[in-house]
Backbone bond lengths (Angstrom), bond angles and torsions (degrees), N, CA, C in turn:
res aa  C-N    CA-C-N  psi(-1)  N-CA   C-N-CA  omega(-1)  CA-C   N-CA-C  phi
1 M - - - 1.460 - - 1.519 109.01 -
2 T 1.345 117.12 127.93 1.453 119.63 -178.87 1.514 111.86 -87.04
3 E 1.339 117.94 -25.02 1.442 121.78 178.42 1.522 109.23 -147.45
4 T 1.307 115.82 155.51 1.454 118.83 173.20 1.514 108.84 -78.32
5 L 1.328 116.17 164.40 1.448 120.23 175.15 1.517 109.34 -62.33
6 Q 1.324 115.66 143.06 1.449 120.20 -177.88 1.521 110.67 -74.33
7 S 1.333 115.14 164.37 1.462 120.50 177.90 1.517 109.61 -65.29
8 K 1.322 115.54 162.62 1.456 120.31 -176.97 1.528 112.56 -76.90
9 N 1.330 117.98 4.03 1.460 120.84 177.39 1.525 111.97 -108.38
10 S 1.326 117.91 3.56 1.458 121.45 -179.64 1.526 109.79 -107.03
11 C 1.326 115.78 172.73 1.465 120.55 177.83 1.522 108.58 -141.84
12 E 1.341 116.05 126.53 1.459 121.58 -177.95 1.517 112.00 -125.12
13 L 1.325 114.68 159.36 1.457 123.12 -179.13 1.521 111.19 -92.39
14 I 1.326 116.18 134.14 1.461 122.82 171.81 1.530 107.62 -119.78
15 L 1.319 116.95 126.89 1.463 121.50 177.24 1.520 110.21 -87.58
16 A 1.320 116.62 124.61 1.459 121.59 177.00 1.525 109.35 -83.19
17 L 1.334 115.64 115.63 1.468 120.34 -179.80 1.535 110.09 -87.27
18 D 1.325 115.92 59.50 1.469 121.13 179.76 1.522 109.12 -88.15
19 I 1.324 113.90 68.52 1.463 122.14 -173.71 1.521 108.57 -126.02
20 E 1.329 116.43 149.26 1.460 121.24 -172.61 1.530 113.88 -67.48
21 E 1.332 117.84 -40.97 1.458 121.02 -170.64 1.527 112.33 -119.38
22 R 1.329 114.68 142.55 1.465 121.40 179.57 1.530 111.55 -57.05
23 E 1.331 116.85 -44.44 1.464 120.50 -177.23 1.522 111.39 -61.04
24 D 1.333 115.92 -38.59 1.463 119.63 179.09 1.520 111.01 -68.18
25 A 1.333 117.19 -36.72 1.456 121.03 178.64 1.526 110.65 -66.23
26 L 1.326 116.46 -42.83 1.460 120.10 179.29 1.525 111.28 -65.65
27 A 1.330 115.96 -38.50 1.462 119.98 177.20 1.523 110.53 -64.96
28 L 1.326 116.52 -39.41 1.464 120.54 178.33 1.519 110.99 -62.46
29 L 1.332 117.36 -44.54 1.460 120.29 179.82 1.523 111.04 -61.40
30 A 1.327 116.14 -37.27 1.465 119.44 177.28 1.531 110.64 -65.07
31 K 1.325 116.43 -41.61 1.464 120.99 -179.78 1.529 111.85 -71.07
32 A 1.335 116.32 -29.15 1.468 119.84 -178.09 1.518 112.29 -69.95
33 G 1.334 116.64 -24.94 1.453 120.89 173.76 1.520 115.04 82.66
34 P 1.325 116.38 174.92 1.472 121.98 -174.68 1.517 114.17 -70.69
35 E 1.321 118.21 -15.18 1.462 119.81 179.98 1.527 111.84 -69.46
36 L 1.339 116.07 -19.46 1.456 120.55 176.09 1.522 109.36 -84.30
37 K 1.313 117.17 121.11 1.459 121.61 -176.19 1.529 113.54 -101.96
38 W 1.338 117.11 -25.58 1.462 121.22 -172.00 1.525 112.14 -123.90
39 A 1.337 115.90 143.15 1.460 122.00 174.16 1.525 108.95 -132.54
40 K 1.326 115.76 136.43 1.462 120.88 177.96 1.525 110.17 -102.65
41 I 1.317 116.20 126.73 1.459 122.81 175.06 1.523 107.21 -107.06
42 G 1.325 115.92 120.69 1.452 120.60 -178.28 1.518 112.76 -96.77
43 L 1.319 114.45 -175.81 1.462 121.44 -176.30 1.520 111.70 -61.97
44 Q 1.327 116.73 -38.16 1.464 120.90 -177.97 1.527 112.00 -57.94
45 M 1.324 116.69 -51.88 1.458 120.50 -176.63 1.526 111.72 -75.48
46 F 1.340 116.76 -33.23 1.463 118.52 -179.29 1.525 110.82 -68.12
47 T 1.331 117.76 -40.74 1.463 119.46 179.74 1.522 111.28 -70.81
48 K 1.316 117.25 -24.96 1.466 120.41 -179.69 1.522 112.20 -81.54
49 Y 1.343 117.18 -40.63 1.457 120.07 -171.92 1.531 114.57 -116.49
50 G 1.324 117.69 -17.66 1.446 120.21 172.81 1.514 116.20 76.59
51 P 1.348 116.24 -168.29 1.466 122.22 -175.46 1.523 114.35 -58.92
52 D 1.320 118.06 -32.62 1.466 119.33 -178.90 1.521 111.73 -62.57
53 Y 1.313 116.27 -31.44 1.465 120.35 178.17 1.530 110.04 -66.11
54 V 1.323 116.40 -40.54 1.468 120.93 176.95 1.526 109.83 -60.62
55 R 1.319 116.04 -46.04 1.468 120.25 -179.75 1.533 110.69 -62.83
56 Q 1.317 116.20 -37.23 1.463 120.11 -179.07 1.529 110.98 -64.61
57 I 1.334 116.71 -41.93 1.463 120.11 178.18 1.527 110.34 -66.68
58 A 1.316 116.68 -42.34 1.466 120.41 178.81 1.524 111.19 -62.88
59 D 1.323 116.97 -36.88 1.463 121.10 179.59 1.529 112.21 -65.14
60 L 1.332 116.80 -18.64 1.465 121.04 176.89 1.526 111.42 -81.64
61 G 1.338 116.05 -0.11 1.457 120.17 178.37 1.514 114.51 89.77
62 K 1.341 116.50 14.67 1.460 120.05 179.91 1.527 110.95 -97.99
63 N 1.317 115.80 143.45 1.450 120.89 168.27 1.525 107.92 -73.34
64 V 1.319 117.23 139.90 1.462 120.85 -174.07 1.524 111.56 -112.26
65 F 1.313 114.72 126.45 1.460 123.72 172.60 1.526 106.04 -104.84
66 L 1.330 116.52 106.33 1.459 121.59 -178.53 1.527 108.19 -92.31
67 D 1.316 115.42 109.22 1.464 121.95 -171.48 1.532 110.08 -103.24
68 L 1.336 115.80 81.58 1.467 120.96 -177.22 1.530 112.62 -99.78
69 K 1.317 117.18 -15.52 1.474 121.85 178.82 1.537 111.02 49.28
70 L 1.308 116.48 56.20 1.458 121.72 -177.28 1.527 111.19 -62.96
71 H 1.327 115.45 136.05 1.469 121.00 -178.20 1.524 107.91 -156.34
72 D 1.339 115.76 107.25 1.464 121.01 -178.26 1.528 106.84 -164.51
73 I 1.320 116.55 -169.81 1.452 118.53 175.90 1.530 108.79 -65.09
74 P 1.337 118.53 153.21 1.467 121.31 -173.53 1.525 114.96 -50.77
75 N 1.319 117.68 -45.91 1.463 120.01 -176.86 1.522 111.67 -64.63
76 T 1.335 117.05 -40.15 1.465 120.52 -179.40 1.519 110.95 -65.40
77 V 1.323 117.21 -43.18 1.468 120.58 178.24 1.528 110.43 -63.87
78 A 1.317 116.91 -42.34 1.464 120.43 179.00 1.527 111.29 -60.61
79 K 1.331 116.80 -43.63 1.460 120.43 179.52 1.528 111.35 -65.95
80 A 1.329 116.19 -37.41 1.467 119.28 177.85 1.525 110.60 -64.09
81 I 1.334 116.50 -40.24 1.461 120.17 178.81 1.520 111.09 -67.44
82 E 1.312 117.31 -36.06 1.466 120.06 175.62 1.526 111.02 -60.77
83 S 1.325 116.38 -32.58 1.467 120.76 179.66 1.526 111.75 -76.93
84 V 1.334 117.39 -57.13 1.466 120.00 -174.60 1.520 111.70 -76.13
85 G 1.340 117.77 -21.09 1.449 120.15 -179.95 1.512 114.08 -66.29
86 K 1.323 116.44 -15.35 1.465 120.78 177.66 1.527 112.02 -82.82
87 L 1.320 116.61 -9.51 1.460 120.75 178.68 1.530 110.00 -78.22
88 P 1.348 118.25 162.21 1.477 121.31 178.62 1.524 110.95 -77.25
89 I 1.323 116.51 72.70 1.457 121.76 -179.63 1.526 109.24 -122.74
90 Q 1.335 115.82 154.45 1.463 120.65 179.48 1.527 112.56 -111.68
91 M 1.341 117.47 -21.70 1.463 121.94 178.90 1.524 109.33 -137.34
92 L 1.341 115.55 147.99 1.469 122.25 179.21 1.517 108.17 -148.68
93 T 1.340 116.53 137.58 1.467 120.07 -177.48 1.527 113.04 -105.27
94 I 1.347 113.12 146.02 1.455 122.60 168.71 1.531 106.88 -132.34
95 H 1.329 117.57 163.91 1.461 120.81 178.19 1.528 110.35 -89.57
96 T 1.339 116.68 126.32 1.465 119.38 177.48 1.529 111.33 -65.94
97 C 1.335 117.60 -26.38 1.462 119.60 -179.19 1.532 111.74 -71.66
98 G 1.342 117.17 -1.00 1.457 120.46 171.82 1.525 112.02 -71.67
99 G 1.335 116.35 -13.39 1.462 120.20 175.17 1.512 114.23 101.82
100 K 1.328 115.28 163.58 1.457 122.50 -176.01 1.532 112.30 -62.98
101 E 1.331 116.82 -42.34 1.463 118.95 -179.38 1.521 111.27 -63.69
102 M 1.327 116.53 -43.49 1.459 119.66 178.59 1.522 110.76 -60.52
103 M 1.326 117.07 -43.13 1.463 120.30 179.76 1.522 111.25 -64.58
104 R 1.324 117.45 -39.61 1.469 119.92 179.21 1.526 111.34 -64.48
105 W 1.314 116.59 -42.52 1.466 119.97 176.78 1.530 110.15 -62.84
106 A 1.325 115.91 -39.52 1.462 120.35 180.00 1.522 110.81 -63.14
107 I 1.326 116.49 -44.72 1.464 120.96 179.89 1.530 110.89 -62.23
108 E 1.323 116.45 -43.49 1.463 120.05 179.41 1.528 111.20 -60.96
109 A 1.328 115.91 -43.21 1.464 119.79 178.66 1.520 111.05 -64.65
110 Q 1.324 116.23 -42.81 1.470 120.54 -179.99 1.523 111.07 -62.27
111 E 1.317 116.80 -44.59 1.466 120.45 -179.03 1.525 111.97 -64.70
112 N 1.327 116.12 -32.73 1.464 119.96 -179.65 1.519 112.33 -75.18
113 V 1.347 116.57 -39.59 1.457 119.55 -172.90 1.523 112.86 -93.17
114 N 1.335 117.37 -32.00 1.459 120.35 -176.48 1.533 109.25 -156.49
115 P 1.325 118.02 86.12 1.471 121.64 -175.83 1.526 113.72 -59.18
116 N 1.333 118.01 -24.55 1.467 120.95 -178.01 1.527 113.44 -88.39
117 L 1.308 117.27 -3.40 1.459 121.10 -178.72 1.527 110.14 -75.83
118 Q 1.335 116.70 129.91 1.465 121.04 176.18 1.524 109.08 -87.98
119 L 1.324 115.68 111.54 1.454 121.36 176.47 1.528 108.33 -85.11
120 L 1.328 116.25 131.81 1.454 121.61 -176.13 1.524 110.46 -118.97
121 G 1.316 116.37 133.94 1.454 120.94 177.35 1.520 110.49 -97.07
122 V 1.325 116.85 120.29 1.463 121.42 176.93 1.526 108.37 -78.48
123 T 1.328 116.65 130.42 1.464 121.16 -179.40 1.527 109.81 -95.33
124 V 1.324 117.91 -98.11 1.462 121.80 177.78 1.520 108.35 -110.15
125 L 1.320 117.07 125.47 1.462 121.11 -178.34 1.524 110.66 -58.59
126 T 1.340 116.84 143.17 1.458 120.15 -178.56 1.522 112.65 -71.34
127 S 1.324 117.27 -9.45 1.470 120.55 174.60 1.529 111.60 -82.77
128 M 1.334 116.37 -5.71 1.464 121.14 -177.18 1.527 110.92 -103.36
129 D 1.341 115.37 142.41 1.456 121.54 175.91 1.527 108.73 -129.05
130 Q 1.331 116.49 -167.30 1.459 119.80 -177.44 1.522 112.52 -59.36
131 T 1.325 116.17 -40.33 1.462 119.67 179.16 1.523 111.03 -61.47
132 S 1.327 116.43 -40.74 1.467 121.11 179.83 1.521 110.88 -62.02
133 L 1.329 117.38 -43.03 1.461 120.95 179.21 1.526 111.04 -67.84
134 D 1.335 116.69 -39.42 1.463 120.26 178.41 1.523 110.91 -59.31
135 L 1.325 116.59 -41.96 1.464 121.30 -178.85 1.532 111.51 -65.80
136 L 1.327 116.67 -24.04 1.465 121.17 177.50 1.528 111.85 -87.94
137 G 1.308 115.88 -2.84 1.457 119.16 -179.48 1.508 113.65 79.34
138 I 1.336 116.84 19.13 1.460 121.64 179.92 1.517 108.79 -92.01
139 Q 1.316 117.28 113.84 1.459 122.39 -175.28 1.528 111.11 -89.24
140 Q 1.309 115.78 53.33 1.461 122.03 177.45 1.518 108.51 -141.53
141 S 1.324 116.25 152.45 1.458 120.02 171.28 1.529 108.16 -74.40
142 P 1.345 118.39 162.81 1.474 118.64 176.07 1.525 112.58 -53.68
143 A 1.334 117.40 -41.45 1.469 120.45 -179.90 1.518 111.33 -65.04
144 E 1.333 117.01 -42.37 1.465 120.57 178.93 1.520 110.87 -65.42
145 R 1.332 116.10 -39.80 1.466 120.37 179.68 1.530 111.03 -64.62
146 V 1.319 116.38 -44.30 1.460 120.66 178.79 1.528 110.34 -62.85
147 S 1.317 116.94 -44.04 1.470 120.69 179.89 1.523 111.06 -60.96
148 H 1.322 116.13 -41.76 1.467 120.50 179.02 1.529 110.65 -63.65
149 L 1.331 116.68 -46.75 1.460 120.59 -178.05 1.533 111.32 -68.59
150 A 1.334 117.41 -33.12 1.467 120.56 177.28 1.521 110.29 -64.34
151 G 1.319 116.63 -41.81 1.460 119.85 177.70 1.513 111.87 -63.59
152 L 1.322 116.23 -40.72 1.457 121.12 177.95 1.525 110.52 -62.97
153 A 1.343 115.46 -42.69 1.466 120.65 179.99 1.531 111.10 -63.78
154 K 1.323 116.45 -41.85 1.465 119.51 179.39 1.522 110.72 -63.58
155 D 1.321 116.76 -42.59 1.467 121.11 178.49 1.529 111.21 -61.38
156 A 1.345 116.16 -32.11 1.461 120.60 -179.36 1.523 112.38 -79.02
157 G 1.351 116.55 -16.72 1.460 120.20 -179.87 1.510 114.62 106.31
158 M 1.324 117.84 8.40 1.464 120.83 178.86 1.525 110.30 -70.94
159 T 1.341 116.40 148.11 1.460 120.95 178.84 1.515 113.00 -124.17
160 G 1.336 117.72 5.30 1.459 121.42 178.74 1.514 110.29 -142.22
161 L 1.331 116.12 145.16 1.457 121.46 179.93 1.523 110.58 -136.49
162 V 1.324 115.19 152.24 1.458 122.26 167.55 1.518 106.30 -110.11
163 C 1.336 115.86 125.79 1.461 119.66 -178.84 1.517 109.37 -151.80
164 S 1.321 116.12 169.18 1.454 121.11 172.92 1.525 109.76 -69.43
165 T 1.319 115.64 150.72 1.459 119.62 175.68 1.528 111.54 -59.08
166 H 1.324 117.00 -26.12 1.458 120.83 -177.28 1.530 112.71 -74.36
167 E 1.327 117.13 -12.39 1.467 119.63 177.43 1.533 112.71 -105.03
168 V 1.333 116.91 -3.03 1.465 120.11 -176.09 1.520 111.61 -60.91
169 Q 1.330 116.97 -47.19 1.454 119.42 -176.90 1.526 112.14 -60.36
170 T 1.318 116.00 -40.22 1.465 119.71 179.30 1.523 110.82 -62.33
171 I 1.341 116.00 -43.82 1.467 120.20 179.31 1.525 110.30 -64.30
172 R 1.334 116.98 -42.08 1.457 120.47 179.35 1.531 111.14 -63.65
173 Q 1.320 116.61 -41.94 1.464 120.03 -179.66 1.525 111.60 -64.11
174 T 1.330 115.80 -35.12 1.462 119.94 -176.80 1.522 112.87 -85.96
175 H 1.345 115.91 -39.44 1.470 120.08 -171.32 1.526 113.95 -118.41
176 G 1.322 117.87 4.43 1.460 120.38 179.28 1.521 112.35 59.41
177 D 1.328 116.65 -133.25 1.462 122.09 -179.14 1.535 112.62 -97.85
178 H 1.329 116.16 20.17 1.467 118.65 -178.74 1.520 111.52 -59.76
179 F 1.332 117.26 -40.84 1.460 120.85 -175.08 1.530 112.16 -101.06
180 R 1.320 115.49 143.27 1.459 121.54 163.00 1.529 105.43 -86.52
181 L 1.330 117.21 124.82 1.466 121.66 -171.64 1.522 111.73 -110.29
182 I 1.320 115.01 125.01 1.465 123.12 179.01 1.519 107.53 -111.23
183 T 1.330 116.87 126.57 1.457 120.60 -173.63 1.520 112.77 -123.34
184 P 1.343 117.07 112.40 1.462 120.71 167.39 1.520 108.64 -78.93
185 G 1.327 116.58 -173.65 1.453 119.20 179.02 1.512 112.26 70.08
186 V 1.340 117.17 32.84 1.461 121.69 177.58 1.525 108.48 -108.87
187 R 1.316 116.21 129.72 1.457 121.94 -177.65 1.521 109.36 -135.68
188 P 1.339 117.91 126.48 1.464 118.95 172.49 1.522 110.18 -58.27
189 A 1.316 117.24 153.69 1.461 121.51 -179.60 1.526 110.57 -53.74
190 G 1.326 116.65 132.12 1.458 121.47 178.78 1.509 114.24 93.69
191 S 1.343 118.44 -7.85 1.462 121.69 179.68 1.519 110.31 -83.95
192 A 1.343 116.15 150.17 1.461 121.13 177.31 1.523 109.70 -69.34
193 A 1.322 117.07 146.22 1.456 121.37 -178.41 1.517 112.57 -74.34
194 G 1.347 118.55 -25.34 1.465 121.36 -178.16 1.514 110.88 63.47
195 D 1.356 117.01 -135.84 1.466 120.26 -178.52 1.523 112.95 -91.98
196 Q 1.342 116.55 6.40 1.455 120.04 178.54 1.530 109.84 -86.09
197 K 1.323 117.36 137.93 1.462 120.95 -177.44 1.529 113.25 -109.87
198 R 1.327 117.81 -15.26 1.458 120.61 -178.74 1.524 107.89 -129.61
199 I 1.332 117.04 95.08 1.457 120.70 -169.20 1.523 111.72 -124.83
200 M 1.361 114.82 162.24 1.455 123.66 172.52 1.517 108.17 -145.06
201 T 1.328 116.68 167.55 1.455 121.65 172.45 1.531 108.75 -80.23
202 P 1.337 118.17 164.15 1.470 120.22 177.50 1.533 113.02 -55.80
203 A 1.325 117.36 -44.02 1.468 120.16 -179.15 1.526 110.95 -63.79
204 Q 1.321 116.82 -40.88 1.460 120.26 178.14 1.526 110.96 -64.79
205 A 1.333 116.34 -40.38 1.467 120.65 -179.51 1.526 110.56 -62.44
206 R 1.314 116.64 -43.98 1.465 119.03 178.59 1.525 110.71 -65.62
207 A 1.328 116.68 -40.63 1.460 120.75 -176.90 1.525 112.30 -61.12
208 V 1.342 116.63 -35.02 1.470 118.46 -178.64 1.521 112.60 -82.81
209 G 1.357 117.04 -14.83 1.461 118.46 175.02 1.512 116.69 121.36
210 S 1.338 118.05 16.27 1.467 119.97 175.91 1.525 109.83 -69.81
211 N 1.335 116.52 143.61 1.464 121.44 175.28 1.517 112.69 -96.19
212 Y 1.335 115.79 -30.31 1.457 121.77 177.23 1.521 107.60 -140.59
213 I 1.330 116.44 140.50 1.458 120.79 173.58 1.523 108.43 -115.92
214 V 1.329 115.74 142.98 1.457 121.50 179.77 1.521 108.65 -107.98
215 V 1.328 116.08 122.42 1.462 121.97 -177.36 1.523 108.61 -129.45
216 G 1.327 116.84 137.23 1.459 121.10 -179.54 1.514 112.70 -122.85
217 R 1.339 116.90 -86.41 1.463 122.35 -173.44 1.525 114.83 -52.96
218 P 1.335 119.97 -40.23 1.464 118.62 179.71 1.525 114.21 -63.29
219 I 1.339 116.88 -11.63 1.462 120.52 175.37 1.523 110.52 -104.42
220 Y 1.348 117.07 -52.72 1.465 117.16 -175.76 1.522 113.13 -81.19
221 G 1.328 117.25 -6.18 1.458 119.35 179.95 1.515 113.95 -100.18
222 V 1.341 117.68 12.96 1.467 120.96 -179.34 1.528 109.84 -119.15
223 E 1.326 116.28 165.50 1.462 121.00 -177.26 1.518 112.73 -70.96
224 D 1.330 116.88 -32.02 1.467 121.13 -176.24 1.533 109.98 -122.83
225 P 1.337 117.59 84.80 1.466 120.40 -179.69 1.521 113.27 -58.69
226 A 1.332 117.65 -36.68 1.467 120.37 -178.96 1.524 110.83 -62.57
227 A 1.330 116.39 -39.36 1.458 120.28 178.30 1.527 110.53 -66.84
228 A 1.337 116.60 -37.67 1.462 120.66 178.27 1.520 110.66 -65.46
229 V 1.334 116.62 -42.53 1.471 121.10 177.28 1.525 110.08 -61.67
230 A 1.328 116.60 -45.94 1.467 120.88 -179.22 1.520 111.17 -61.85
231 A 1.328 116.75 -39.50 1.461 120.24 -178.48 1.531 110.81 -67.70
232 I 1.337 116.69 -41.34 1.457 120.17 178.58 1.525 111.07 -66.37
233 N 1.330 116.14 -43.58 1.467 119.30 178.53 1.529 111.41 -62.65
234 A 1.332 116.33 -38.50 1.464 120.03 178.62 1.525 109.73 -63.81
235 E 1.330 116.59 -39.31 1.463 120.94 178.50 1.532 110.81 -66.10
236 L 1.335 116.62 -38.97 1.460 120.45 179.65 1.533 111.54 -68.62
237 N 1.328 116.40 -31.16 1.467 120.79 -175.42 1.512 113.41 -98.22
238 A 1.330 117.02 1.02 1.475 120.09 -176.71 1.527 109.51 -66.45
């Protein structure tokens, strides 16, 4: 680990390495420069390259957010966490909709294998909107669904959540600073929304109470990633 997790009153940038090839991801990290402290490895790259890829990113001096969104029966999730928790990672995601028992088993496994690992509960994906929930038969708005899952996560003992920036204020009003909040769906002004449906700018995300923002295309889709990182960090620290 190159740095400890930041306080719950700060906001940091995480680069989403949602890229097809390992070599391209490593080249991007080099271009992004030392001002970038965090990299997110998702399911796509982890299933393609495995644990060695995680170690390779960590060896570059980056903090690693392993975004696997684990969701299975409690014992299976616990065993998976026992496996990946031994890797040099600082954050790991599970789905809160797996239920309170699954989350409790996950927390126990995390505490046993890696006490410093921040376990994060994914609430409602930022690619989902009201229509998406309706099609699943969920009779709640995205905000209501997130609030319900946040309460369940708190009861289970979780201390970190992944949610849309649009639900951060509600979580803060209800739970104060209990949770460290990580928000995808953040786009600097003028950037394309892509597949995200509920987005904010970095400054807006920090203002509502996000602790970490996850950004991908606006960094890896430009000619000068280091300049993009610097601009986002400047916006977060303004």
